[in-house]
Structure formats: C-alpha cells, structure tokens
N, C-alpha and C positions, 0 to 999 in steps of 0.2 A: 352648392358650395360646401355646406356643412358635411354632407355625405362624403365628399371627396377628402375633406380634412380628416374625417374619422377613418377612412380607408388608408390614408397616408400614415396616420399614427399607428394603426394596426400593422401595417406593412413594416414600418420601422421597428416596432416592438418585436416582430417575428424575426426580422433580419439581424438585429444586434443581439449577440449572445451575451447574457449577463454572467460574468464570472463570479462564482461564489468564493468568498474568502475562506481559506483553510484555517482551521483552529490554531491559534498561536500557542496555546497550552494544550498539553495532552488531554484529550477528553476522557470522561469516564466511559468504560466499556466492559462488556462481558462477551467473550468469544468462547469457543469450545475446542479442547484438544481432540485429537483423533480418537481417543478412547472415550470421548463423551463428557469428560470432566470439565467444569467451567474454568476459565482463565480470565482474570480481570486486572485492573490497574494495580491492585494490591499484590499481585503475584509477580510483577516485573522485578527482575534482578536489579538491584540498586547499584549505583556507582559507575554505570556505563551509559554511553549514548545508545539510543534505541531506534532501530530502523523498522518501520512498519511498511510492508509491501502488500498492497491489495492486488490480487491477481485472479485470473480466470484460466483454467487449464486449457481451454481451446483458443485462447487469445495469442496470436502470433507475436505481438509486441511483448506480452508477458513471458512467452517462451524465450525470446531473445534476451530480455533483461535478466531472467533467471539464469540463463546460460552465462551471461556476462558477470553476474554476481558470483556464480560458482567459479568462473575462471579467475576472478580477482578476489577470491575469498581471503587470501592472506592480508589484504588491506582492511577487511571487515572482521577479522578474528577477535578484536577487542570491542565489538559492538553487539548488543543483543539484537538479534534479527527475528522479527515476527512476521511470518508470511501468512496472510489471511485470505481465504477464499470462500465463496458461497457454494462451491462445487460439492458434490456428494463424496463421501470418504473413499469409495471404491476407485475413483478415477485419479485421486491425488498421487498415490505411489507411481502410477504409470507416467504421470506428468514429470516427476522427478527422475525416473529411470530414463526417460526419453530426452529431457532437456537440461537437467542439472543433476546428473548422477552423483549421489552421495551428499548433496547439499543439505537435504532434510535430516541427515544423520549427524551433522556437525553439532558439537556441544553447545554452541550459542545460538542455534537455529531452532525455532519452534514453529511448526505449521499448525494453524488454527482455522477452524470453520466458523463462518458467520451464519449460524443456523437461524438466527432471528432477524437477519437482514438489517442490522443496525449500522454497519460501516458507512454506507453511503449517506444517510441523513446525519450521521455524527461527524464524520471526517470531511465530507463534501468533496469527494474526488471529482475531477473533470473527465478523466478517461483512464482506461486500463493501460498498463499497470500504474497504480498510484503509489508513490513512495514518499514517506514522511520520515525525516530524520529529526529526532528530538534529543535535546541535551539530557544529561543525567537528572537535571532539575525539572524536566518536562517541558522545556521551551522549544518551540519549533525552530530548527536551524535551517532546514531546507525542505521544500516540497517540489517534486518532479512528477511528471506523468508522461506516458508514452515512451518512445525509444530514446536512449541516451541518458536516462536518469541515473543509472548506476555509475557511469563514468563521471558525471558531474558531481556526484556525492563523494567520490573517492578523495577529493581534495579536503573535504570537511572531516571525514572519519579519521584521517591520520593526524589531525590537529589535537 
C-alpha cells in the first residue's frame, strides 16, 4: 500500500506543471549588444515603458510574434523594446530580414544576446517567445508567452 501511495504522489508531481511566478519588478541583468558590449539595467532609457521579448530565431511562435510586433510597430514606438536571444550573432540579422524586416533598425529597438544564459533563471519564462512589459518604474504590467502576446500588449502600451 505504501508503495502505491508513493507511486501516486510521484505521478501527480510529474503530471501537474508548476508555474513559476514571473518577477514583478524588473530584475538585475547584463546582456550583450551585437557588438559585444554589455548592456544592463543601468543602460535602460528612462521615462518609457519597457518591453522585453525573449526569442529564438528558429521558433515559429517567435517568428510570428516578431512579425506582429513589426506590423504594429506604430503602437510600440513610444516603448523601449529589448529583444533578447541566446542565438549566435551571425543568425540574428537573417531572422529579422526574414520575419521582421527593419524592426531591429528602429530607434527604440535593441537586440541583445544572452551569452551567459541568465534570462531563463532570472525572468522565469514558461515558453518562447516570452514577453514582459514593465512600467517606467520597473513594475511588471503584463507577461505573455507563445502566440498572441503582442496583440494582448497593444492595449497596455497605448495607455
């Protein structure tokens, strides 16, 4: 009987996914610009909302959300947009040319590399793409992941 209870508990533990809670305040971080220079919290442009989008160049959901962000860029032009990836620098321009042409060249968009693999343990994303919208004061306004996140965030960025 004890063995059956242990098996049941283990089965339940494996079956139920534990959702980690996203940070409600912007965490400390250091990512890297494509030229290799570090970029951290202290480098964020002040006075605007901040959108952090964690993406993978080969992720179809990321490709669709980046395309959506590019198509709706006018709604996000007053938001600092930080697009973070763990991908190698050589593939990133190809991603933007294929799925969000010109987005990476917008004045409020900065593409960053997560060379030290800190985004996942720091921001606790559930799946790609993970999108975090923070207030100018660094408070989490909205977290979205997967498809449809950009459309959901459009209501908050215009407020």
